[in-house]
C-alpha positions in Angstrom: 34.9 -8.1 18.8 36.8 -4.9 18.0 37.8 -6.3 14.6 34.2 -7.3 13.9 33.0 -3.8 14.8 35.7 -2.3 12.6 34.6 -4.4 9.6 31.0 -3.5 10.1 31.7 0.3 10.5 34.1 0.4 7.6 31.8 -1.4 5.3 28.8 0.8 6.2 30.8 4.0 5.8 31.9 3.0 2.3 28.3 3.0 1.1 26.5 5.7 3.2 29.1 8.4 2.7 29.1 8.2 -1.1 27.5 10.7 -3.4 25.6 8.0 -5.2 23.8 7.2 -1.9 22.8 10.8 -1.4 21.7 11.4 -5.0 19.6 8.2 -5.1 17.9 9.1 -1.9 17.0 12.5 -3.2 15.4 10.9 -6.2 13.6 8.3 -4.0 12.2 11.1 -1.8 10.9 13.1 -4.7 9.2 10.1 -6.3 7.7 8.9 -3.0 6.3 12.3 -2.2 4.8 12.5 -5.7 3.3 9.0 -5.6 1.8 9.3 -2.1 0.2 12.6 -2.9 -0.9 11.6 -6.4 -4.7 11.9 -5.7 -4.1 15.4 -4.2 -1.9 16.5 -7.2 -4.5 15.2 -9.7 -7.3 17.0 -7.8 -5.2 20.2 -7.6 -4.9 20.4 -11.4 -8.5 19.3 -12.1 -11.1 22.0 -12.5 -13.7 21.8 -9.8 -16.2 22.6 -12.4 -15.9 19.1 -13.9 -18.9 17.1 -12.7 -19.9 13.6 -13.5 -23.5 14.3 -12.8 -25.6 14.8 -15.9 -26.8 18.4 -16.5 -30.6 18.7 -16.6 -32.9 21.7 -16.6 -35.3 20.5 -13.9 -34.7 18.2 -10.9 -37.6 15.9 -10.0 -37.8 15.7 -6.3 -40.3 13.3 -4.6 -41.5 13.7 -1.0 -43.0 11.1 1.3 -44.4 12.9 4.3 -45.1 10.5 7.2 -44.4 13.0 10.0 -46.5 12.6 13.1 -47.8 16.2 13.5 -49.5 18.0 16.4 -50.5 20.7 14.0 -51.2 21.1 10.4 -47.8 21.4 8.6 -47.4 21.2 4.9 -43.8 20.4 4.5 -44.0 19.8 0.8 -45.3 23.3 0.1 -42.8 24.9 2.4 -40.0 23.0 0.6 -41.2 24.1 -2.8 -41.2 27.7 -1.7 -37.7 27.5 -0.3 -36.1 25.6 -3.2 -38.0 27.5 -6.0 -37.9 31.2 -5.1 -38.8 32.0 -8.7 -42.0 30.0 -9.2 -42.1 30.9 -12.8 -38.8 29.1 -13.5 -38.7 26.2 -11.2 -35.4 24.3 -10.7 -37.0 21.6 -8.5 -40.2 19.8 -9.6 -41.5 18.7 -6.2 -44.2 16.0 -6.0 -45.7 14.5 -2.9 -46.3 10.8 -3.1 -47.2 8.0 -0.7 -44.9 5.2 0.4 -46.8 2.7 -1.7 -46.2 4.7 -4.9 -42.5 3.9 -5.1 -39.8 1.5 -4.0 -36.2 2.2 -3.4 -35.1 0.0 -6.3 -37.5 1.7 -8.6 -36.2 5.1 -7.6 -32.5 4.1 -8.4 -33.5 2.5 -11.7 -35.7 5.3 -12.9 -33.7 8.0 -14.6 -36.6 10.5 -14.3 -36.5 10.4 -10.5 -33.6 12.3 -9.1 -34.2 12.9 -5.4 -36.5 11.1 -2.9 -37.0 12.5 0.6 -38.9 10.4 3.2 -40.0 12.3 6.3 -40.6 10.0 9.4 -40.7 10.4 13.1 -42.5 13.3 14.8 -42.5 17.0 13.9 -40.5 17.6 17.1 -38.0 14.8 16.5 -37.9 14.2 12.7 -36.0 11.5 11.0 -35.3 12.1 7.3 -34.3 9.4 4.9 -32.8 10.9 1.7 -32.0 9.2 -1.5 -30.1 11.5 -3.8 -28.5 11.0 -7.2 -27.0 14.4 -6.9 -25.0 14.2 -3.7 -23.6 17.8 -4.2 -27.1 19.0 -3.3 -27.3 17.2 0.1 -26.0 20.2 2.1 -28.4 22.6 0.4 -31.4 20.3 1.1 -30.3 19.8 4.7 -30.1 23.5 5.4 -33.4 24.3 3.8 -35.3 21.5 5.6 -33.8 22.6 9.0 -34.8 26.3 8.3 -38.3 25.2 7.6 -38.6 23.1 10.8 -37.0 25.8 13.0 -39.5 28.4 11.6 -42.3 26.4 13.2 -41.0 27.4 16.7 -41.9 24.1 18.2 -41.5 23.2 21.8 -38.9 20.5 22.6 -37.6 20.6 19.0 -34.7 18.3 18.2 -32.5 18.7 15.2 -33.5 16.2 12.4 -31.6 13.1 11.9 -30.6 12.6 8.2 -30.0 9.2 6.8 -28.6 8.8 3.3 -29.4 5.8 1.2 -26.6 4.6 -1.1 -27.1 3.5 -4.7 -26.9 -0.2 -5.3 -23.4 -1.4 -6.4 -23.0 -2.0 -10.1 -19.4 -3.4 -9.8 -17.9 -0.4 -11.5 -17.1 1.6 -8.4 -13.7 1.7 -6.9 -14.9 1.0 -3.3 -14.1 -2.5 -2.2 -13.6 -3.8 -5.7 -11.5 -7.0 -5.2 -9.4 -6.4 -8.3 -8.6 -2.9 -7.2 -7.7 -4.1 -3.7 -5.5 -6.8 -5.2 -3.6 -4.4 -7.4 -3.2 -1.8 -4.7 -1.9 -4.4 -2.1 1.3 -4.6 -4.1 2.0 -1.0 -3.1 2.6 -2.4 0.4 5.5 -4.6 -0.7 7.1 -2.3 -3.3 9.3 -0.4 -0.9 10.3 -3.7 0.8 11.3 -5.1 -2.6 13.4 -2.0 -3.2 15.1 -2.4 0.2 16.0 -6.1 -0.6 17.5 -5.1 -3.9 19.6 -2.4 -2.2 20.8 -4.9 0.3 21.9 -7.4 -2.3 23.8 -4.7 -4.2 25.3 -3.4 -1.0 26.8 -6.7 0.2 27.8 -7.8 -3.3 29.7 -4.7 -4.2 31.3 -4.5 -0.8 32.7 -8.0 -1.0 33.7 -7.8 -4.7 35.6 -4.5 -4.2 37.7 -6.1 -1.4 38.3 -9.2 -3.5 39.2 -7.5 -6.8 41.8 -5.3 -5.0 43.3 -8.4 -3.3 42.6 -6.6 0.1 40.6 -9.7 1.1 43.9 -11.6 1.6 45.0 -9.2 4.2 41.6 -9.1 5.9 41.2 -12.9 6.1 44.7 -13.2 7.5 43.7 -11.0 10.4 40.1 -12.3 11.0 38.4 -15.6 10.5 36.3 -16.0 7.3 33.2 -16.6 9.3 33.6 -13.3 11.1 34.1 -11.5 7.7 31.0 -13.2 6.4 28.8 -12.2 9.3 30.3 -8.6 9.4 29.0 -8.1 5.8 25.6 -9.4 6.7 25.4 -7.1 9.8 26.6 -4.1 7.8 24.0 -4.7 5.2 21.3 -5.0 7.8 22.4 -1.7 9.3 22.3 -0.2 5.9 18.7 -1.4 5.4 17.7 0.1 8.8 19.2 3.4 7.8 17.6 3.3 4.3 14.3 2.1 5.9 14.4 5.0 8.4 14.9 7.4 5.6 11.9 6.0 3.8 9.8 6.5 6.9 11.1 10.1 7.0 10.1 10.6 3.4 6.7 9.2 4.2 6.2 11.7 7.0 7.4 14.4 4.7 4.9 13.3 2.1 2.1 13.8 4.7 3.3 17.3 5.5 3.5 18.1 1.8 -0.1 16.7 1.3 -1.4 19.1 4.0 0.1 22.0 2.2 -2.5 21.6 -0.5 -5.3 23.9 0.6 -8.7 22.1 0.7 -10.4 25.1 -0.9 -8.0 25.0 -3.8 -9.2 21.5 -4.8 -12.8 21.9 -3.8 -12.7 19.5 -0.8 -10.3 17.4 1.3 -8.7 14.8 -1.0 -7.2 11.8 0.8 -3.6 10.8 0.1 -2.7 7.4 -1.4 -1.8 6.1 2.1 -5.3 7.1 3.4 -6.9 5.4 0.4 -4.9 2.2 1.1 -5.9 2.3 4.8 -9.6 2.4 3.8 -9.1 -0.3 1.2 -7.1 -2.7 3.5 -9.0 -2.9 6.9 -6.3 -5.2 8.3 -3.4 -3.0 7.3 -1.7 -2.9 10.8 -1.3 -6.7 10.8 -0.5 -6.8 7.1 2.2 -4.2 7.7 3.6 -6.2 10.7 3.8 -9.4 8.6 5.4 -7.5 5.7 8.1 -6.1 8.0 8.8 -9.5 9.5 9.0 -11.2 6.1 11.2 -8.6 4.7 13.6 -8.8 7.6 14.0 -12.6 7.4 13.8 -12.5 3.6 16.5 -9.9 3.4 18.8 -12.0 5.6 18.2 -15.0 3.3 19.0 -13.0 0.1 22.0 -11.4 1.8 23.4 -14.9 2.6 22.9 -16.0 -1.0 24.3 -12.7 -2.4 27.4 -13.0 -0.1 28.0 -16.5 -1.4 27.9 -15.5 -5.0 30.0 -12.4 -4.4 32.7 -14.5 -2.7 32.8 -16.7 -5.8 33.2 -13.8 -8.2 36.5 -12.2 -9.0 35.4 -9.0 -10.8 32.4 -6.7 -10.9 31.3 -8.2 -14.3 31.7 -11.6 -12.8 29.5 -10.7 -9.9 26.8 -9.4 -12.2 26.7 -12.8 -13.9 26.7 -14.7 -10.5 23.9 -12.6 -9.0 21.6 -13.0 -12.0 19.9 -16.2 -10.5 19.2 -14.4 -7.2 17.7 -11.4 -8.9 15.6 -13.5 -11.2 14.2 -15.4 -8.2 13.5 -12.1 -6.4 11.8 -10.7 -9.5 9.7 -13.8 -10.0 8.4 -13.5 -6.4 7.6 -9.9 -7.0 5.7 -10.5 -10.2 3.9 -13.5 -8.8 2.7 -11.2 -6.0 1.7 -8.5 -8.4 -0.1 -10.4 -11.2 -1.5 -13.5 -9.4 -4.1 -11.5 -7.5 -5.1 -9.6 -10.6 -5.9 -12.9 -12.4 -7.6 -14.4 -9.2 -4.9 -17.1 -9.0 -5.3 -17.2 -5.3 -4.5 -21.0 -5.0 -1.2 -20.5 -6.9 -0.4 -17.4 -4.7 -1.1 -19.4 -1.6 1.2 -22.2 -2.8 4.0 -19.8 -3.6 3.7 -18.3 -0.1 5.1 -21.5 1.4 8.2 -21.6 -0.9 11.0 -19.7 1.1 12.6 -18.1 -2.0 9.3 -16.5 -2.9 7.5 -16.0 0.5 9.3 -12.8 1.5 7.4 -11.0 -1.3 4.4 -13.2 -1.9 3.2 -14.1 1.6 2.5 -10.5 2.8 0.4 -9.8 -0.4 -1.4 -13.2 0.0 -2.3 -12.3 3.6 -3.4 -8.8 2.7 -5.9 -10.0 0.1 -7.2 -12.8 2.3 -5.6 -15.8 0.6 -3.7 -16.7 3.8 -5.1 -16.8 7.3 -3.0 -15.6 10.3 -2.0 -19.1 11.2 -1.0 -20.0 7.6 1.1 -16.7 7.4 2.9 -17.6 10.7 3.6 -21.1 9.3 5.0 -19.6 6.2 7.2 -17.3 8.3 8.5 -20.2 10.4 9.4 -22.2 7.2 11.3 -19.1 5.9 13.2 -18.8 9.2 14.1 -22.5 9.2 15.2 -22.3 5.6 17.4 -19.3 6.4 19.1 -21.2 9.3 19.8 -24.3 7.1 21.1 -22.2 4.2 23.4 -20.2 6.5 24.8 -23.4 7.9 25.5 -24.8 4.4 26.9 -21.7 2.9 29.4 -20.6 5.7 32.1 -23.3 5.0 31.7 -22.7 1.2 32.2 -18.9 1.8 35.4 -19.7 3.7 36.8 -21.4 0.6 35.4 -19.1 -2.1 36.5 -15.8 -0.6 40.2 -16.6 -1.0 39.9 -18.3 -4.4 40.4 -16.5 -7.7 39.3 -19.2 -10.1 38.2 -18.1 -13.6 36.3 -21.3 -14.6 32.7 -21.4 -15.8 29.9 -20.5 -13.4 28.5 -24.0 -12.7 32.0 -25.6 -12.6 33.1 -23.0 -10.0 30.1 -23.5 -7.8 30.5 -27.2 -7.8 34.2 -26.9 -7.0 33.7 -24.5 -4.1 30.9 -26.7 -2.5 33.1 -29.8 -2.9 36.1 -28.1 -1.2 33.9 -26.4 1.4 32.3 -29.6 2.6 35.6 -31.5 2.4 37.2 -29.1 4.9 34.3 -29.6 7.4 34.8 -33.4 7.5 
């Protein structure tokens, strides 16, 4: 056990204590802080004078007065006096109409109608339904209406209840646009994809360094090849935990940096990208849980494969050639998860979620966008775990043969030879 602990600790220190690790994490921290706070950064440099609302000289405001009154109150006239202090140059053209004169759909579709205020309830407990194409005016209208009602000095007066009607969806809004949700869901898996790549590079470089310097012969003479194999896997997992913990710290730091942007400097509180994602993905806690489970098992799977190919290589250049199939499969899974939702290929995405080599990346995205149910996602995870166990059982004897071999034959020939020798020794 002491030898196993030494191998794990030694392998971990060789990577974490390097300058390359520190520099890469500084770059990752800066990029993560910038990406998470991108909406705030954009808002900070955008003039608050920019307004999407069209500029017009007069705002047409329509009032439907259905207040139950115990006294004669002309709310329309009062509102006109408040909103147009200069009656000679009116900003609001206020017209009182009946409920039968207009429909909500007609209001939203008519460009000449800008604001509709419907007073209901009683004068003591008013309920006000407001439909406004200029939402920036809501606060002003609320304040002026309350001032008018308070000025009546009514007994048992209750503050008015304001209800705001929303414009009908045209499909152009960000909101819950499925295409936007599908594209943003990939943000959930991107850090996990980076962690898997880090793990593959970690275990591969660690093994190939020992093998290229012939130190592996001394190590294997002291410990079993199986112990050496699993020590590399454990060291890589610990490295992922450290790197993942650092990413969490960077995420918390991103939140603190986001709060440093004063709300008054950007006009109003602007949500961070994580807040936007939380609103866009209602089931994000469960999606995050599945993403973590899949990346843990998926990382183990890719570590086992990377360890095998690293044991077969003899030089760093050799390993780059050997790891190419693993990286291509990993990239294929990532691109499937990224582009399949954008093209509404949900059936294809669902199918790929049950293929173990792709499921670590694809399945969390498929669940996030609703292509997989909870039960189907659990089944995909069970298949991935079973595949990992089988692959580990198959690869372990091959690793024992390949780690001490320094053959220089072609890729496929070498793989075939190692598998043949590995299974021959197990018989």
